[in-house]
N, C-alpha and C positions, 0 to 999 in steps of 0.2 A: 642821137640818130637811131638808136635801137628801138625807140618808141614808134617811129614811123619809118620802117625799113624799106618801103617801096616808093616808087615815083609813078604817078599817073601819067601815061603817055598820050592819051587821046584828048582831043579838044571837045569834050562833052561837059556841058554845064560850066564852061570857062575854067576847068580844073587842070588843064594841061601843064605839066611840070611840077605840080604840087605833091609834096610828100603825103603818104597815106599808109594805113595799116590794113592788112587783110584780116577780116573778122570771121568769114565763113566761106566754104566752098560748096557749090551745088553740083548738080548733074549738068552735062553738056557744056562744061568749061565756064559756068557762071560763078561769079564771086561777089561777095559783099565787102566793100571797102569803106573805111571811115577816115575822114580828113581831120586835121588839127582843130578845125572850128566846129567839129561835131557833125558835119554833113555826112550822110550815109547814102551810098549808091549801090545798086546791083548792076553789074556790068560783066563784060567778057574777061576771062583770065588773060587775054592778049593785051589788055589795056594797061597792065602794070609791068614794071621791071624792078629788079632789086636796085636799091640806091647804092652808088659807089661811095665808099668811105673817103673823106677828104684826103687822107694820107695816100690813097691809091689813085686819086684823080690826076691825070697827066697834065691837065690845064693849070693846076695850082703849083705843080713842081716843074714848071717849064724851064729849060736851060736857056741862057742868053743866046741871042742870035749869033750864028757862026761857030758855036761851041758844040762839039760832038762828044757824047759820052764815051 
């Protein structure tokens, strides 16, 4: 996961939800991102978010129904 530490959030080029890496930052909040398949895009810095590690993802560590921690 450290290789692609961000998730692309916008639906541009059909890339929504795909992991990516930040390769450059420009002026006016522009960034260059690279995806696992090698596709490169210049976009807004608002288009990415840090990926949540699987151990911290609440959906994977869900308690059974009716059980409170």
